[in-house]
Structures are given as structure tokens and as C-alpha cells.
C-alpha positions, 0 to 999 in steps of 0.5 A: 500500500502506498501513501499519497503525498497529499495525505502526508501531514508532516510539517514542523508546526513550531518552526512554521509558527516561529518564522511567521511570528518573527515577521521577517519574511512575508507569510507567503514566502515562509509558506513557500520555504516550507513548501506548503500548498494553500490547502495545507496552509488552510488546514494548519492555520485553523489548527488550535495547537498551531494557533496557540503556538503562534500566539505564544511565539508572537507574544514572546517575539514582540516583548520589550525584553526581546528587542535586542534579539529581534533587532539582531535577528532581523539585521542578520537576516537582512544581511544574509539576504544581501550576501549573494550580491556582495559575493557576486559584486566582488568579481565585477571588474567594473567596480573599483578595486578598492571597493571590492577589496573592502567588500572582501574584508567585510565578508572575511570579518563576517565569516570570521576568516580574518583572524579577529574572532579571538576575543582576547586577541591572542597577543599583547594586551590580551588580558586584564590584571587587577591588584588588590591592596587591603592594607599596608600590613597585608600583601597585595593580591594580583588577579590576572584574567587571560585565556585561562584565568589564574590567581597569581601568587601573593606578592 
């Protein structure tokens, strides 16, 4: 016995609800990404479980506490949508070389290919030292934060 493709209902409702709640792409585009036909969408959008998920995710996404994440996600999505253009333009010899080099540097930074992904820099100035003096008759305590934080000997 074979199963007809139209009878199979395997949609990740949580993923679909999240993408619609985020409102980064129009609903039609989200449906196209999930390869949903109009009839399937009509069944899903009236499903109480999906409606609850969508309402919950929309509340969470729109909350003031989520502003930073919302802006970050939208900025990242917008940037991602333009990546193909940047990549294509780097090879366009009608664009001045300096601009193409800057685009290349930007892509290298974005892809963490420029060696600057190391938060401590890996070289000089890559840490913090704190000296604590409590009184003249007590020794100074030195704390050093580096890639592997250690407590140095009391001086």
C-alpha cells in the first residue's frame, strides 16, 4: 500500500509558527520555504495547537525584553539576504578595486576568516590584571584574567 503525498501531514508546526511570528519574511514566502500548498496552509492555520503556538511565539517575539534579539535577528537576516550580491559584486571588474577589496574584508570579518574572532586577541594586551591592596600590613593580591584565568601568587 502506498501513501499519497497529499495525505502526508508532516510539517514542523513550531518552526512554521516561529518564522511567521518573527515577521521577517512575508507569510507567503515562509509558506513557500516550507513548501506548503494553500490547502495545507488552510488546514494548519485553523489548527488550535498551531494557533496557540503562534500566539505564544508572537507574544514572546514582540516583548520589550526581546528587542535586542529581534533587532539582531532581523539585521542578520537582512544581511544574509544581501550576501549573494556582495559575493557576486566582488568579481565585477567594473567596480573599483578598492571597493571590492573592502567588500572582501567585510565578508572575511563576517565569516570570521580574518583572524579577529579571538576575543582576547591572542597577543599583547590580551588580558586584564587587577591588584588588590587591603592594607599596608597585608600583601597585595594580583588577579590576572587571560585565556585561562589564574590567581597569581601573593606578592
